[in-house]
C-alpha positions in Angstrom: 84.3 57.5 57.5 87.8 57.6 55.3 88.9 61.4 54.5 88.3 62.8 51.3 91.5 62.5 48.7 92.1 65.6 46.7 94.1 64.9 43.5 96.9 67.8 42.9 97.5 69.3 39.5 101.2 69.5 40.8 103.4 70.0 43.6 103.1 73.5 43.8 99.1 73.3 44.6 100.7 71.8 48.2 101.0 75.2 49.1 97.2 76.0 49.2 96.2 72.8 51.5 95.8 72.8 54.9 97.2 70.6 57.4 95.7 67.0 58.1 94.5 67.2 54.0 94.6 63.9 52.4 96.2 64.4 48.7 97.4 62.5 46.2 100.2 63.9 43.4 103.0 62.9 40.9 106.4 63.5 41.4 110.3 62.3 40.9 111.9 61.7 43.8 115.3 63.9 43.9 117.2 63.1 46.9 116.6 60.2 49.9 118.4 60.8 53.6 117.3 59.6 57.1 117.2 61.8 60.1 116.7 61.1 63.5 115.5 57.8 62.3 112.9 59.3 60.2 113.3 58.1 56.2 112.9 61.4 53.9 112.7 62.5 50.2 112.8 65.3 48.0 110.6 65.5 45.2 109.1 67.5 42.6 107.9 68.4 39.0 108.0 71.3 37.1 106.0 73.5 39.4 107.9 73.1 42.7 109.8 70.8 44.9 108.5 69.5 48.6 109.6 67.3 51.1 108.0 63.6 51.8 108.5 61.9 54.9 108.3 58.1 53.6 108.0 56.0 56.6 108.7 51.9 55.4 107.9 53.2 51.5 110.4 52.3 49.0 111.4 54.8 46.5 114.6 55.4 44.3 116.1 58.6 42.9 115.7 59.6 39.8 112.4 57.4 39.7 108.7 58.9 39.2 106.0 58.0 41.5 102.3 58.8 42.6 101.9 59.4 45.8 98.4 58.2 47.1 96.7 59.6 50.2 99.6 61.3 51.6 98.9 63.3 55.0 99.5 67.3 54.2 101.6 69.0 56.9 102.1 72.7 57.5 104.7 74.2 59.5 105.3 78.1 60.2 105.9 80.5 57.7 103.6 78.6 55.3 105.8 75.8 54.2 104.3 72.7 53.6 105.4 68.9 52.8 103.9 65.5 52.9 103.9 62.7 54.8 102.9 58.9 54.0 101.1 57.5 56.5 99.2 54.1 57.0 96.8 54.3 54.2 99.4 55.8 51.8 100.9 54.3 48.9 103.7 54.9 46.1 102.9 53.9 43.1 106.1 53.7 40.2 104.9 55.4 37.3 105.8 54.3 33.7 106.7 58.1 32.3 109.1 60.4 34.1 107.6 63.5 35.4 109.9 66.2 34.5 111.2 68.5 36.8 112.2 72.2 35.6 114.5 73.2 38.7 118.4 73.0 37.8 120.4 70.7 40.0 122.4 73.5 41.9 118.6 74.7 42.8 117.8 70.9 43.8 121.3 70.6 45.8 120.7 73.6 47.8 117.0 72.7 48.9 118.1 69.6 49.6 120.8 71.1 51.8 118.2 73.1 53.6 115.7 70.2 54.1 118.3 67.7 55.4 
């Protein structure tokens, strides 16, 4: 039986999820990078920023997407991220997801995660 997929109201709601949970949310791609052979992205909305392990999925910086059926990961200290896995989808949105964080904050977060 396939796991239940919860639709999140915003990126910040990822913090309340448990590792292994499957979630769908909308966010704008802010940065893309590769580390140790893994393709990563920094995404966000008005509520928060998070990292997504992209796998083979394609996305463009500055574009907004719905990240469907992502796998929640949790790290020591309560930090959360999402991973695109076999059943995940990245669907481009017609509209733009607003991001409230300023460019300096986005860049600092990117440097920490990359």
